[in-house]
C-alpha positions as CSV (number, residue, x, y, z in Angstrom):
1,X,24.7,-0.4,2.6
2,X,24.9,-0.7,6.7
3,X,24.6,-3.5,8.6
4,X,25.1,-5.7,11.9
5,X,27.5,-8.3,10.4
6,X,28.0,-12.0,11.8
7,X,31.7,-13.4,10.2
8,X,32.0,-15.8,12.4
9,X,29.9,-17.8,14.5
10,X,29.8,-16.4,18.2
11,X,28.2,-14.4,21.0
12,X,27.3,-10.5,20.4
13,X,30.5,-8.9,21.3
14,X,31.7,-10.8,17.7
15,X,29.2,-8.8,15.5
16,X,30.6,-5.6,14.0
17,X,28.8,-2.5,12.4
18,X,29.7,-2.5,8.7
19,X,29.0,-2.2,5.1
20,X,27.3,-5.2,3.2
21,X,26.6,-5.3,-0.9
22,X,22.9,-4.3,-1.4
23,X,20.8,-7.4,-1.3
24,X,19.7,-8.7,-5.3
25,X,15.6,-9.8,-4.9
26,X,15.0,-13.1,-6.7
27,X,12.2,-13.1,-9.4
28,X,9.9,-14.3,-6.7
29,X,11.3,-11.6,-3.9
30,X,10.7,-7.9,-3.1
31,X,13.5,-6.0,-1.5
32,X,12.3,-3.6,1.4
33,X,13.9,-0.8,3.1
34,X,13.8,-1.4,6.5
35,X,12.5,0.9,9.0
36,X,12.6,-1.1,12.1
37,X,13.5,-5.0,13.4
38,X,12.2,-6.7,16.5
39,X,14.6,-8.5,18.1
40,X,14.3,-11.9,19.3
41,X,15.5,-15.3,21.1
42,X,15.8,-16.7,17.9
43,X,18.3,-14.0,16.6
44,X,20.8,-14.3,20.1
45,X,20.7,-18.3,18.5
46,X,21.6,-17.8,14.9
47,X,24.5,-16.0,15.4
48,X,25.7,-18.2,17.9
49,X,25.4,-21.4,14.5
50,X,22.5,-22.9,17.2
51,X,19.1,-22.3,15.4
52,X,17.1,-24.9,13.3
53,X,18.4,-22.0,10.2
54,X,22.1,-22.2,9.1
55,X,22.9,-18.8,6.9
56,X,26.0,-18.7,5.4
57,X,29.0,-16.6,6.5
58,X,28.3,-13.6,6.6
59,X,25.2,-12.4,7.5
60,X,22.9,-9.7,9.2
61,X,21.0,-11.1,12.4
62,X,17.2,-9.7,12.8
63,X,14.1,-11.8,11.3
64,X,11.1,-9.7,11.8
65,X,11.1,-6.4,10.1
66,X,8.9,-4.0,8.9
67,X,9.6,-1.1,5.9
68,X,9.0,0.1,2.6
69,X,8.9,-2.2,-0.8
70,X,11.6,-0.7,-3.2
71,X,11.8,-3.3,-5.6
72,X,9.9,-6.3,-6.7
73,X,10.7,-9.6,-8.2
74,X,10.2,-10.4,-11.6
75,X,6.9,-12.8,-10.6
76,X,5.2,-10.5,-7.6
77,X,2.0,-9.6,-8.7
78,X,0.5,-8.8,-5.3
79,X,3.1,-5.8,-4.0
80,X,4.1,-2.7,-5.7
81,X,6.4,-0.2,-5.2
82,X,6.6,2.3,-1.8
83,X,3.7,-0.8,0.2
84,X,4.0,-0.8,3.8
85,X,4.9,-3.9,4.9
86,X,5.9,-6.6,7.3
87,X,8.4,-9.3,6.6
88,X,9.6,-12.7,8.0
89,X,13.0,-12.6,6.5
90,X,14.6,-15.2,9.0
91,X,17.9,-13.0,9.2
92,X,19.2,-9.6,7.3
93,X,17.1,-7.5,9.7
94,X,19.8,-5.5,11.3
95,X,20.4,-4.2,7.8
96,X,18.8,-0.8,5.8
97,X,17.8,-3.4,3.1
98,X,16.6,-6.9,2.6
99,X,15.2,-9.0,0.3
100,X,12.7,-12.0,1.4
101,X,10.5,-14.3,-0.2
102,X,6.7,-12.3,-1.5
103,X,4.9,-15.8,0.8
104,X,6.6,-13.9,4.0
105,X,5.9,-10.7,3.6
106,X,2.4,-9.2,4.6
107,X,0.9,-5.7,3.8
108,X,0.5,-3.4,6.9
109,X,-2.2,-1.3,8.2
110,X,-2.5,1.7,7.4
111,X,-1.2,4.5,9.9
112,X,0.8,1.4,12.2
113,X,4.3,2.8,13.2
114,X,7.2,0.8,11.9
115,X,8.2,-0.2,15.3
116,X,4.9,-1.9,16.5
117,X,4.8,-4.0,13.4
118,X,8.6,-4.9,13.8
119,X,8.2,-6.3,17.4
120,X,4.5,-8.1,16.9
121,X,4.8,-10.7,14.6
122,X,7.2,-13.3,16.7
123,X,5.9,-13.0,19.5
124,X,2.0,-12.5,19.4
125,X,2.4,-14.8,16.3
126,X,4.2,-17.6,18.4
127,X,1.6,-17.1,21.3
128,X,-1.3,-16.6,19.5
129,X,-0.7,-20.4,17.7
130,X,0.5,-21.4,20.5
131,X,-2.8,-21.1,22.7
132,X,-5.2,-21.1,19.8
133,X,-3.7,-23.7,18.0
134,X,-1.8,-25.9,19.8
135,X,-3.7,-25.6,23.5
136,X,-6.8,-24.4,22.3
137,X,-6.9,-22.5,25.1
138,X,-11.0,-22.6,26.6
139,X,-12.4,-19.6,29.0
140,X,-12.2,-20.0,32.0
141,X,-9.2,-22.4,32.0
142,X,-6.4,-21.5,33.8
143,X,-2.9,-20.7,32.0
144,X,0.4,-20.2,33.5
145,X,2.9,-18.6,32.1
146,X,6.8,-19.3,32.4
147,X,9.5,-16.3,32.0
148,X,6.2,-14.0,31.6
149,X,8.2,-11.0,31.1
150,X,9.9,-11.4,28.0
151,X,8.2,-11.3,24.8
152,X,6.8,-14.6,23.9
153,X,5.7,-14.7,27.4
154,X,4.1,-11.0,28.1
155,X,2.3,-11.9,25.1
156,X,0.8,-14.7,26.1
157,X,0.2,-13.1,28.9
158,X,-1.8,-10.5,27.3
159,X,-3.3,-13.1,24.7
160,X,-4.4,-15.6,27.5
161,X,-6.2,-12.7,29.1
162,X,-7.8,-11.9,25.8
163,X,-9.1,-15.4,25.3
164,X,-10.7,-15.0,28.6
165,X,-8.2,-17.4,30.6
166,X,-7.5,-17.2,34.1
167,X,-3.3,-16.1,33.6
168,X,-0.7,-16.9,36.7
169,X,2.6,-15.1,35.9
170,X,5.9,-16.3,36.8
171,X,9.2,-14.3,36.4
172,X,11.9,-14.0,38.2
173,X,11.7,-10.5,39.8
174,X,8.7,-8.1,41.2
175,X,10.1,-5.7,38.6
176,X,8.9,-8.2,35.8
177,X,5.3,-9.5,37.8
178,X,4.4,-5.9,38.0
179,X,4.6,-5.4,34.4
180,X,2.9,-9.1,33.8
181,X,0.0,-7.3,36.3
182,X,-0.8,-4.5,33.8
183,X,-0.9,-7.2,30.8
184,X,-3.6,-9.2,32.5
185,X,-2.2,-11.5,34.9
186,X,-4.6,-12.4,38.1
187,X,-1.5,-13.9,40.1
188,X,2.0,-14.4,40.1
189,X,4.6,-16.6,41.2
190,X,8.8,-15.0,41.5
191,X,10.0,-18.6,40.8
192,X,13.2,-17.4,41.8
193,X,11.8,-16.7,45.7
194,X,9.3,-19.2,45.9
195,X,8.9,-23.1,45.0
196,X,7.3,-23.1,42.0
197,X,5.6,-26.4,42.2
198,X,4.2,-26.0,45.4
199,X,2.8,-22.5,44.4
200,X,0.9,-23.4,41.3
201,X,-0.6,-26.3,44.2
202,X,-1.6,-23.4,46.3
203,X,-3.2,-20.6,43.5
204,X,-5.1,-23.3,42.0
205,X,-6.6,-24.9,44.9
206,X,-4.5,-28.5,44.1
207,X,-6.8,-28.8,40.8
208,X,-3.1,-27.9,39.0
209,X,-2.5,-25.9,35.8
210,X,-4.9,-26.3,32.4
211,X,-2.6,-24.9,30.1
212,X,1.3,-24.3,30.9
213,X,3.0,-21.7,28.2
214,X,7.0,-22.3,28.7
215,X,9.5,-20.5,26.3
216,X,12.2,-21.0,29.3
217,X,13.0,-24.3,29.7
218,X,15.9,-25.2,31.9
219,X,15.0,-26.2,35.6
220,X,11.5,-24.8,35.8
221,X,10.0,-27.2,33.5
222,X,9.7,-30.5,35.7
223,X,8.0,-28.8,38.6
224,X,5.6,-27.0,36.1
225,X,4.8,-30.3,34.7
226,X,4.1,-31.8,38.3
227,X,2.0,-28.6,38.6
228,X,-0.6,-29.9,35.4
229,X,-4.5,-30.5,36.1
230,X,-5.8,-33.7,34.8
231,X,-6.0,-33.2,30.9
232,X,-3.8,-30.6,30.8
233,X,-1.6,-29.2,27.7
234,X,1.9,-28.5,28.2
235,X,3.4,-25.9,25.6
236,X,7.3,-26.1,24.9
237,X,7.8,-23.3,23.3
238,X,11.4,-22.7,23.6
239,X,14.4,-22.7,25.9
240,X,15.5,-19.2,27.0
241,X,17.4,-20.5,30.2
242,X,19.5,-22.0,27.8
243,X,19.1,-25.7,28.9
244,X,17.2,-28.3,27.3
245,X,15.1,-29.7,30.2
246,X,15.0,-33.8,30.1
247,X,11.5,-34.7,31.1
248,X,10.2,-37.6,33.3
249,X,8.0,-39.7,30.9
250,X,5.9,-40.7,33.6
251,X,4.6,-37.4,34.8
252,X,2.4,-37.0,31.2
253,X,1.1,-40.4,32.0
254,X,-0.2,-40.0,35.7
255,X,-1.4,-36.3,35.1
256,X,-3.3,-37.6,31.4
257,X,-1.6,-34.4,30.0
258,X,-0.3,-33.1,26.9
259,X,3.2,-32.1,25.6
260,X,2.4,-30.0,22.6
261,X,5.6,-28.6,20.7
262,X,5.4,-25.0,19.1
263,X,7.6,-24.1,16.5
264,X,5.5,-21.0,15.0
265,X,8.3,-20.5,12.4
266,X,7.3,-23.8,10.8
267,X,3.8,-23.4,11.4
268,X,3.8,-20.0,9.0
269,X,5.9,-22.2,6.2
270,X,3.9,-25.4,6.6
271,X,0.4,-24.0,7.0
272,X,0.8,-20.3,5.6
273,X,-3.6,-19.7,5.0
274,X,-4.0,-20.4,9.1
275,X,-1.0,-18.3,9.7
276,X,-2.1,-15.7,7.9
277,X,-5.0,-15.5,9.4
278,X,-3.6,-15.4,12.7
279,X,-1.4,-12.7,11.8
280,X,-4.7,-10.8,10.4
281,X,-6.4,-10.8,13.6
282,X,-3.5,-9.9,15.7
283,X,-3.4,-7.0,13.4
284,X,-7.0,-6.3,13.7
285,X,-6.4,-6.6,17.8
286,X,-3.9,-4.2,17.1
287,X,-5.7,-1.3,15.8
288,X,-8.7,-2.1,17.9
289,X,-6.0,-1.6,21.0
290,X,-7.3,-4.5,22.3
291,X,-3.3,-5.8,22.6
292,X,-0.1,-3.6,22.6
293,X,3.7,-4.4,22.3
294,X,5.7,-3.6,25.6
295,X,8.6,-1.8,24.1
296,X,11.4,-2.5,26.7
297,X,13.9,-0.4,24.7
298,X,15.0,0.6,21.6
299,X,18.1,0.7,19.8
300,X,20.4,2.3,16.9
301,X,21.5,-0.3,14.2
302,X,24.7,0.6,15.4
303,X,24.2,-0.4,19.0
304,X,21.8,-3.5,17.6
305,X,24.4,-6.2,19.4
306,X,23.7,-4.6,23.1
307,X,20.0,-6.1,22.2
308,X,21.0,-9.2,22.1
309,X,23.7,-8.9,25.1
310,X,20.4,-7.5,27.0
311,X,18.3,-10.9,25.7
312,X,21.0,-13.4,26.2
313,X,21.6,-11.7,30.0
314,X,17.3,-12.0,30.4
315,X,18.0,-8.5,31.0
316,X,15.3,-6.9,28.3
317,X,11.6,-6.4,29.7
318,X,9.3,-6.9,27.0
319,X,11.1,-6.3,23.6
320,X,13.6,-4.7,21.8
321,X,13.0,-3.3,18.8
322,X,16.5,-2.0,16.6
323,X,15.4,1.5,14.3
324,X,17.5,1.0,10.8
325,X,15.8,4.3,9.7
326,X,14.6,7.3,12.1
């Protein structure tokens, strides 16, 4: 099968397009013919050996696929050949076929496009788990989203609005902030031009932020934490900035606030029933038109390393998708 191959850990430019043997599904797995694969920040980390999961070389990146089941392991009874599915494979998605544990596979509603399915699970799944399960975001609360024009950030903006919050989007350009407004942000902060802490104080009338969704890290974490309201919840989602911040621990004490970790991949493994309920709700909202992924760019399989480079360079607006089978 054709695939993007990581033979040595490194940057996207070290990946090559070539042939790998077809995967053979285990007894509890299904084999999926991949139609589309979402592009996510963990893909950039995994090829550098910087992610929590470390596959053996060689492998293909790509952890979120949509496609059709073409083979079923002997112990699998919930699926049949021909089913259209969405799967969390962790890696292996930038390829024509991937074998995935059946418990990480979800049937797709009829008529849902593969590229939409393959770009929804990671970003919306992460943001929904963050806002609903970890922050317990309430209607009328104020939500600040850092890196708000990225995949996770834009999903948090849209879901925050849907859940009834007042959403403040923070990003690094007017183009990005304009997209955030389209997705429901009421207020915006350009943190490359404006002081984040003072702007938070101004926009909230001195009250501060109830919930911060932070998939960025780096230099923005501390000023955002200083802008928290009493009993606020600060969601640590990721470090797209590349720098894991060191937090002065007197700040949560003074603010009476919580710093809450969000690791959606582990949540989906350890609490599969709750994760499945969240995914079912997201799929229903997609069908109802209440949420809609913004696909920033589509890439061919051969050109998919460029998608990872765009994420690394923070050029991706919304979500990228690799179209494996046009």
